[in-house]
C-alpha positions, 0 to 999 in steps of 0.5 A, a space after each residue: 817175313 814169316 815165322 821160322 819153322 820150329 824143329 820138332 824134338 824134345 825140349 831139354 830145358 824142363 821149364 821151357 818144356 812145361 810151358 810148351 806143354 801147357 800151351 799146346 795142351 790148351 790148344 788141343 783141348 780148344 780144338 777138341 771142343 770146337 770139333 765137338 760143337 761144329 762137327 757134332 763129333 764124339 771126342 775123347 782126349 787123355 794126356 799125361 805130362 812128363 811129371 805125371 800130371 793128368 788131363 782129359 776131355 770128353 764130349 758131353 754127349 758121351 763118356 770115356 768108357 763108351 769111346 773105349 768100347 766103340 774103339 774095341 769094336 772097330 779095331 778088334 783090340 781087347 783093351 781089358 784082356 791083359 788087365 783081366 789076366 793080371 787080376 785073375 792071376 792076382 786072385 789065384 795067388 791070393 787064394 793059394 795064400 788063403 788056402 795055406 793059411 787055413 791049413 796052417 790054422 788047422 795044424 796049429 789046432 792039431 788037425 790036418 797032420 797026416 800029410 806032414 813029415 818029421 821035419 814039418 812036425 818038428 817045425 810046427 812043435 817049435 812054433 807052438 812052443 814059441 807061441 805058448 811062451 808069448 801067450 804066457 808072458 802076455 797073461 802074466 803081464 795082464 795079471 800083474 797090471 790088474 793086481 797093481 790096479 786092485 792094490 791102488 784101489 784098495 789103498 785108496 778105499 782104506 785112506 777114504 775109510 780112515 779119513 771118514 772115521 777121523 771125521 766122525 770121531 771128532 767132536 762138533 765145535 758147538 759142543 755136540 756129542 756122539 752116542 755109542 751104544 754098547 751091544 752085549 758089552 761091545 762098543 758100537 763103531 763110531 761110524 754108527 754113532 748117534 749125534 746129540 745137540 745140547 740145544 735140543 731139549 727133546 733129545 737130552 732125554 737120551 742121556 738119562 736113558 743111556 745111563 739107565 740102560 748101560 749106554 755111554 755118551 762119547 
């Protein structure tokens, strides 16, 4: 018995529909390749499934664009005119938006105000006031942030300076001393003191020199 004839209608079951599509798509692609090899034909196939999956085939001797160009020449149908028209309309729309934005920028700079009526001028004034408030708020925020940052840096520097002075004022555990020189009756800062070690005879003369010249050992 021969195989029964299949009624051609939409397959309602999504799974069965996808399986059938995959099988018949493979069959069509196979036939297209056979036509290309056996008959030296130029074949181009573009397919989209019900789920939007794209598949295509084109003979190795050509490309899809060349096939479309030949189709337009033979049929007299311009495939790109509608697309070109949409692109041209979109370009004109963008040009108009750009023109309005440029005019608005000039008006915000105090230019091109001659064609504006009282309502438009009031609206522009209100927009400028609101923009000025935003700019001022941002400026105060930046100033506040920078001030806090500088305060932290100053505090850290003061702490580091304090720690350094504390270390310099401490006597060495081996008996070393720090020489503080008085200049015009003012005692030099400990940071600029000179350290004298007792076990270095050539430096002990500093003690007698300090006593003779009104110098003091800390």
